[in-house]
C-alpha positions as CSV (number, residue, x, y, z in Angstrom):
1,X,85.9,112.1,66.2
2,X,87.3,110.2,69.1
3,X,86.6,111.8,72.5
4,X,88.3,109.1,74.4
5,X,91.3,107.0,74.5
6,X,91.6,103.4,75.7
7,X,94.8,102.3,77.5
8,X,95.7,99.1,79.0
9,X,96.4,99.2,82.8
10,X,97.6,96.8,85.4
11,X,95.1,97.2,88.3
12,X,95.5,96.0,91.7
13,X,92.1,95.0,93.4
14,X,93.5,94.0,96.8
15,X,96.6,93.6,98.9
16,X,97.7,90.2,97.5
17,X,99.8,92.1,94.8
18,X,98.1,90.4,91.9
19,X,97.2,92.7,89.2
20,X,94.6,92.3,86.3
21,X,95.2,93.7,83.1
22,X,92.2,95.8,82.0
23,X,91.4,98.6,79.3
24,X,90.9,101.9,80.9
25,X,88.9,104.6,79.2
26,X,90.2,108.0,79.6
27,X,88.1,111.2,78.4
28,X,88.8,114.7,78.3
29,X,87.2,114.9,81.9
30,X,89.6,112.2,83.1
31,X,89.4,108.5,83.9
32,X,86.0,107.0,83.4
33,X,86.1,105.4,87.0
34,X,82.7,103.9,87.0
35,X,83.5,101.9,83.9
36,X,86.9,100.7,85.5
37,X,84.9,99.5,88.7
38,X,82.4,97.8,86.4
39,X,85.3,95.9,84.5
40,X,86.9,94.9,87.8
41,X,83.6,93.2,88.9
42,X,83.4,91.5,85.5
43,X,87.1,90.8,85.0
44,X,86.4,86.9,84.7
45,X,84.7,87.6,81.4
46,X,86.4,86.7,78.1
47,X,89.0,89.3,76.9
48,X,86.9,89.7,73.7
49,X,83.8,90.6,75.7
50,X,85.9,93.1,77.7
51,X,87.4,94.6,74.7
52,X,84.0,94.8,73.0
53,X,82.4,96.3,75.9
54,X,85.0,99.2,76.1
55,X,84.6,99.7,72.4
56,X,80.8,100.0,73.0
57,X,81.2,102.6,75.8
58,X,83.6,104.5,73.6
59,X,81.1,104.7,70.8
60,X,78.4,106.0,73.2
61,X,81.0,108.6,74.6
62,X,81.6,109.9,71.0
63,X,78.0,110.0,70.1
64,X,77.2,111.9,73.3
65,X,79.9,114.4,72.7
66,X,78.7,115.0,69.0
67,X,75.0,115.0,69.8
68,X,74.8,116.1,73.5
69,X,72.6,119.2,73.0
70,X,70.0,117.3,70.9
71,X,68.3,115.4,73.6
72,X,66.4,116.3,76.8
73,X,66.4,112.8,78.2
74,X,69.0,110.2,78.3
75,X,66.7,107.5,77.0
76,X,66.1,109.7,73.9
77,X,69.7,110.1,73.2
78,X,70.4,106.3,73.8
79,X,67.5,105.5,71.3
80,X,68.9,107.6,68.6
81,X,72.4,106.2,69.4
82,X,71.1,102.7,69.0
83,X,69.4,103.7,65.9
84,X,72.7,105.2,64.4
85,X,74.4,101.9,65.1
86,X,71.9,100.0,62.7
87,X,71.7,102.9,60.1
88,X,75.1,104.4,60.4
89,X,75.6,108.2,60.5
90,X,76.4,109.1,57.0
91,X,73.6,110.4,54.9
92,X,72.5,109.4,51.4
93,X,74.5,112.4,50.2
94,X,77.7,111.0,51.6
95,X,77.8,113.7,54.4
96,X,77.8,113.3,58.1
97,X,77.5,116.5,60.0
98,X,78.2,114.5,63.2
99,X,81.6,113.7,62.1
100,X,81.2,110.2,63.5
101,X,81.3,108.7,60.0
102,X,79.8,105.4,61.1
103,X,78.8,102.8,58.5
104,X,75.7,100.6,59.4
105,X,76.4,97.7,61.5
106,X,74.9,94.2,61.1
107,X,71.7,93.6,63.3
108,X,73.6,91.2,65.5
109,X,76.5,93.4,66.1
110,X,74.4,96.5,66.9
111,X,72.2,94.5,69.3
112,X,75.2,93.2,71.0
113,X,76.8,96.6,71.4
114,X,73.5,97.9,72.8
115,X,73.4,95.0,75.2
116,X,76.9,95.8,76.4
117,X,76.1,99.3,77.3
118,X,72.7,98.4,78.8
119,X,74.5,96.0,81.2
120,X,77.0,98.8,82.1
121,X,74.4,101.3,82.7
122,X,72.1,99.1,84.5
123,X,75.0,98.1,86.8
124,X,75.6,101.7,87.4
125,X,72.1,102.5,88.2
126,X,72.1,99.6,90.8
127,X,75.3,100.9,92.3
128,X,74.0,104.3,92.7
129,X,70.4,103.2,93.4
130,X,69.3,105.7,90.7
131,X,66.9,104.5,88.0
132,X,67.7,107.7,86.1
133,X,71.2,106.1,85.2
134,X,69.4,103.4,83.3
135,X,69.5,104.7,79.7
136,X,67.7,101.5,78.3
137,X,65.2,100.6,81.3
138,X,63.5,98.1,79.0
């Protein structure tokens, strides 16, 4: 179940007229502006890093929408999201009540996706000076 779309946008960051092409995440609530701001800061990273980062954030959005009422604390949600990356969301019976239908990821891939989201939420917490935005404070 996809709760966001990712579209390519040419973003102007100053008055030089130079635009940078970045993936923009749009949810039912609109543009995920904080993530666009994050990518603008890290636009010097490789395109594969940028694309993988956007993919990771979209996975978290999907997981959050499908499991939002299950957790009292953001950290608990992130812990179970992380576990689902490693284990997948499909039960032994072949069913997936979350409708995510994720297969287990390799340890390296899951760890990298977790790191990408942690970097974004750490940046977000620093920008707003709110520790509660750090969903993976360790």
